[in-house]
C-alpha positions as CSV (number, residue, x, y, z in Angstrom):
1,M,112.4,118.0,-16.0
2,T,110.8,114.5,-16.3
3,A,107.4,113.3,-16.6
4,S,107.3,112.5,-12.6
5,D,107.9,116.6,-11.6
6,G,106.2,118.4,-14.6
7,P,103.8,120.9,-14.4
8,L,101.0,118.5,-14.9
9,T,102.2,115.7,-12.7
10,G,99.2,114.0,-10.9
11,R,96.5,114.7,-13.5
12,V,94.5,113.0,-15.9
13,A,94.0,113.7,-19.4
14,F,91.0,112.7,-22.1
15,I,91.9,113.1,-25.8
16,T,90.0,112.6,-28.6
17,G,91.2,111.9,-32.0
18,A,94.9,110.8,-30.6
19,A,96.1,108.2,-33.1
20,R,98.0,110.6,-35.1
21,G,98.4,114.2,-36.0
22,Q,97.4,116.8,-33.3
23,G,95.7,114.1,-31.0
24,R,99.1,112.1,-30.8
25,A,101.4,115.4,-30.2
26,H,98.9,116.6,-27.7
27,A,98.9,113.2,-25.8
28,I,102.9,112.9,-25.5
29,R,103.5,116.7,-24.9
30,L,100.9,116.7,-21.8
31,A,102.6,113.1,-21.0
32,N,105.8,114.9,-21.2
33,D,104.3,117.4,-18.8
34,G,103.4,114.6,-16.3
35,A,99.7,113.5,-17.3
36,D,98.5,110.2,-17.5
37,I,96.4,109.8,-21.1
38,I,93.2,108.4,-21.9
39,A,93.4,108.4,-25.5
40,I,90.4,107.3,-28.1
41,D,90.3,107.4,-31.9
42,I,87.9,105.8,-34.0
43,C,90.7,104.3,-36.1
44,G,88.7,103.6,-39.6
45,P,86.6,105.0,-42.3
46,I,83.5,106.8,-41.2
47,S,82.4,108.0,-44.7
48,E,83.1,107.5,-48.4
49,T,82.7,111.7,-48.2
50,I,86.3,112.2,-46.3
51,T,88.4,111.1,-48.9
52,Y,91.7,110.8,-47.1
53,P,92.4,107.7,-45.5
54,L,91.6,108.0,-41.2
55,A,93.8,106.8,-38.5
56,S,94.5,103.3,-38.1
57,P,94.8,100.7,-34.8
58,E,98.6,100.3,-35.4
59,E,98.4,104.4,-35.1
60,L,96.9,104.6,-31.8
61,A,99.1,102.0,-30.6
62,E,102.1,103.8,-31.8
63,T,100.7,106.9,-29.6
64,V,100.5,104.5,-26.7
65,R,104.0,103.4,-27.2
66,A,105.3,106.9,-27.0
67,V,103.3,107.7,-23.8
68,E,104.5,105.4,-22.1
69,A,108.2,106.0,-23.4
70,T,107.4,109.0,-21.2
71,G,106.7,107.2,-18.0
72,R,103.3,107.8,-18.0
73,K,100.4,105.5,-17.8
74,V,97.7,105.6,-21.0
75,L,94.3,103.8,-21.7
76,A,93.7,103.6,-25.3
77,R,90.4,102.4,-26.7
78,Q,88.8,102.6,-30.3
79,V,85.8,104.9,-30.0
80,D,83.8,106.6,-32.0
81,V,83.1,110.3,-30.8
82,R,79.8,109.9,-32.3
83,D,78.6,106.9,-29.7
84,L,77.8,108.7,-26.4
85,A,77.6,105.5,-24.5
86,A,81.1,104.3,-25.8
87,L,82.5,108.1,-25.0
88,Q,81.0,107.7,-20.9
89,Q,82.1,104.0,-20.8
90,V,85.9,104.8,-21.3
91,V,85.5,108.1,-19.4
92,A,84.4,105.5,-16.5
93,D,86.9,103.2,-17.1
94,G,89.8,106.1,-17.2
95,V,88.5,107.8,-14.0
96,E,88.4,104.3,-12.2
97,Q,91.8,103.5,-13.5
98,F,93.5,106.7,-12.5
99,G,91.1,108.3,-10.0
100,R,90.1,111.3,-11.8
101,L,89.9,113.8,-14.6
102,D,91.3,117.3,-14.8
103,I,92.2,118.0,-18.7
104,V,89.9,117.5,-22.0
105,V,91.5,117.9,-25.4
106,A,88.4,117.4,-27.7
107,N,90.0,117.3,-30.8
108,A,88.7,114.9,-33.4
109,G,87.7,116.1,-36.4
110,V,87.1,115.6,-40.2
111,L,87.3,117.9,-43.4
112,S,86.0,117.8,-46.9
113,W,85.7,119.9,-49.8
114,G,82.6,121.4,-51.7
115,R,80.4,124.3,-52.4
116,I,77.3,124.1,-50.3
117,W,74.6,123.3,-53.0
118,E,76.5,120.7,-54.3
119,M,77.3,118.5,-51.1
120,S,75.5,115.5,-50.6
121,E,73.4,115.1,-47.4
122,E,75.8,112.8,-46.2
123,Q,78.8,115.0,-47.0
124,W,77.1,117.6,-44.5
125,N,76.1,115.4,-41.8
126,T,79.2,113.5,-41.6
127,V,81.4,116.9,-40.7
128,I,78.6,118.3,-38.5
129,D,78.1,115.1,-36.4
130,V,81.9,114.5,-35.9
131,N,83.1,118.0,-35.9
132,L,80.4,119.4,-33.6
133,N,78.0,116.7,-32.2
134,G,81.0,114.7,-31.2
135,T,82.5,117.3,-29.5
136,W,79.2,117.5,-27.4
137,R,79.3,114.1,-26.5
138,T,82.9,113.9,-25.7
139,L,81.8,117.0,-23.3
140,R,78.6,115.6,-22.1
141,A,80.8,112.3,-21.4
142,A,83.7,114.0,-19.3
143,V,82.1,116.9,-17.8
144,P,80.1,115.3,-15.1
145,A,83.5,113.1,-14.3
146,M,85.2,116.6,-13.6
147,I,82.9,117.9,-11.9
148,E,82.4,114.8,-9.5
149,A,86.2,114.9,-9.4
150,G,86.1,118.2,-7.8
151,N,89.4,119.6,-9.0
152,G,88.3,121.9,-11.5
153,G,90.3,121.6,-14.5
154,S,90.8,122.7,-18.1
155,I,89.0,121.8,-21.4
156,I,90.6,122.5,-24.6
157,I,88.2,122.7,-27.8
158,V,90.1,122.4,-31.1
159,S,88.7,124.4,-33.5
160,S,90.0,126.0,-36.5
161,S,90.9,129.0,-38.1
162,A,87.4,128.3,-39.7
163,G,85.8,128.9,-36.5
164,L,86.5,132.3,-36.5
165,K,86.5,133.5,-40.3
166,A,84.3,131.4,-43.1
167,T,85.9,130.3,-45.8
168,P,84.4,129.0,-49.5
169,G,84.4,125.4,-50.3
170,N,84.3,124.1,-46.8
171,A,81.0,125.6,-45.5
172,H,80.1,122.2,-43.3
173,Y,83.7,122.5,-41.4
174,A,83.1,126.3,-40.9
175,A,79.7,125.9,-39.6
176,S,80.6,123.1,-37.4
177,K,84.2,125.0,-36.2
178,H,82.4,128.1,-35.3
179,G,79.7,126.2,-33.7
180,L,82.7,124.9,-31.5
181,T,83.6,128.6,-30.6
182,A,80.0,129.0,-29.1
183,L,79.9,125.8,-27.5
184,T,83.2,126.9,-25.9
185,N,81.7,130.3,-24.8
186,S,78.5,129.0,-23.3
187,L,80.5,126.1,-21.5
188,A,82.9,128.4,-19.7
189,L,80.1,130.1,-18.2
190,E,78.1,127.4,-17.3
191,A,81.4,125.1,-15.8
192,G,82.8,128.0,-14.3
193,E,81.4,127.6,-10.8
194,F,83.1,124.2,-10.7
195,G,86.5,125.7,-10.9
196,I,86.6,124.4,-14.7
197,R,88.2,126.4,-17.7
198,V,87.0,126.3,-21.2
199,N,89.1,127.5,-24.0
200,S,88.9,127.4,-27.9
201,I,92.2,127.0,-30.2
202,H,92.2,128.2,-33.6
203,P,95.0,126.8,-35.8
204,Y,95.6,127.6,-39.5
205,S,97.3,125.2,-42.1
206,I,98.9,122.4,-39.9
207,D,100.7,119.6,-41.6
208,T,98.6,116.7,-41.2
209,P,96.6,113.9,-43.4
210,M,93.2,116.0,-42.9
211,V,94.9,119.6,-45.2
212,E,94.7,117.1,-48.1
213,K,96.6,119.5,-50.0
214,D,95.8,118.0,-53.5
215,A,92.1,118.4,-53.0
216,M,92.4,122.2,-52.2
217,M,94.3,122.9,-55.1
218,A,92.1,120.7,-57.2
219,L,89.4,123.0,-55.6
220,F,91.2,126.5,-56.3
221,A,91.8,125.5,-59.9
222,K,88.3,124.8,-60.4
223,H,87.3,128.2,-58.4
224,P,90.0,130.3,-58.7
225,S,88.4,133.2,-56.2
226,F,88.5,130.7,-53.6
227,I,91.9,131.0,-53.0
228,H,91.8,134.8,-51.7
229,S,90.0,133.6,-48.6
230,F,93.2,131.6,-47.8
231,A,95.9,133.8,-46.6
232,P,99.4,131.8,-46.9
233,M,101.0,131.7,-43.4
234,P,104.5,133.5,-43.8
235,Y,107.2,131.4,-43.6
236,Q,109.4,131.5,-40.5
237,P,112.7,130.0,-39.3
238,V,112.0,126.8,-37.1
239,N,114.4,124.3,-35.2
240,H,112.2,121.3,-34.6
241,Q,113.3,117.8,-33.6
242,G,116.9,118.8,-35.0
243,K,115.4,120.2,-38.2
244,K,116.3,124.0,-39.0
245,G,114.9,125.6,-42.3
246,L,111.8,127.4,-43.0
247,Q,108.8,126.0,-42.5
248,E,105.1,127.2,-43.8
249,F,102.5,125.0,-42.4
250,L,102.8,124.9,-38.5
251,T,103.2,121.5,-37.0
252,A,101.3,119.5,-34.5
253,E,103.7,119.8,-32.1
254,E,103.7,123.6,-32.2
255,V,100.1,123.8,-31.6
256,S,100.5,121.0,-28.5
257,N,102.9,124.1,-26.8
258,V,99.4,125.8,-26.7
259,V,97.4,123.2,-25.2
260,A,100.0,122.4,-23.0
261,W,99.9,126.1,-21.7
262,L,96.1,125.9,-21.5
263,A,96.2,122.5,-19.6
264,G,98.1,123.8,-16.7
265,D,97.9,126.4,-14.0
266,A,100.0,129.2,-15.9
267,S,96.8,130.0,-17.7
268,A,94.7,129.8,-14.7
269,T,93.0,133.3,-15.3
270,I,91.7,132.4,-18.9
271,S,88.7,130.8,-19.5
272,G,86.1,131.7,-23.1
273,S,89.1,132.7,-25.0
274,Q,89.7,131.9,-28.4
275,I,93.2,131.7,-28.9
276,A,94.4,131.7,-32.4
277,V,97.1,129.6,-33.3
278,D,98.3,130.9,-36.7
279,R,101.5,133.2,-36.5
280,G,99.2,136.1,-37.2
281,T,97.8,135.0,-40.5
282,M,94.0,135.8,-39.5
283,K,95.0,139.4,-39.3
284,Y,95.9,139.7,-43.0
């Protein structure tokens, strides 16, 4: 099967945080399934409280090249999900170029570490404003366009295992991701009459720059009791991109398999659901 005859042929997907990691993987997978892509990323730093480097314009350009290599079209732009007007503009431009909007993958997010009473106001606000408020702004910009197009559609909100179970050391992140669960379920009820399905996915331990393994280990060294709230993911045999072996962390591409399923017609009966993408880890 090629991108010209895939299950998403003729559809258009809007993906935030698309320059690298999960966002890039989702863009490539949906394009491989036939969708044209509207891809955005801030491509620059947002706060000194986010200590890992964010994506670059060059990385967004690489996403564009990878999508175009599938034979699909892509509109890419540097947009901050904290900027509602810019989001509305890129959605309008995407609909003008591609004629419709069918799929939204609200993926953009950031993470930092610290105890609740030791965080600065900026640290708290940055995570909440990007992860929770930024997702609301994404939906505020996209849902009217989906309703206007009249084709129904699927919205996939990228939450986290921290959106199902609170974790010490990143309460602001957990609060934002729990908020996305409530946002998902409310929107599923509100948008259902327009044929729009809304679900959240809850990945655990994905091998991307956001994980910031050194920062996590430093936190656990300082507060050893915290580690008990982070169950180790079972190692599983994998065969990804020709590489065989045992793997602990999930790859972004594995999460994209779930996103693609939720985006397509095979999941037509699923809305208002929280899909754990964690190899069962959260059951420990």
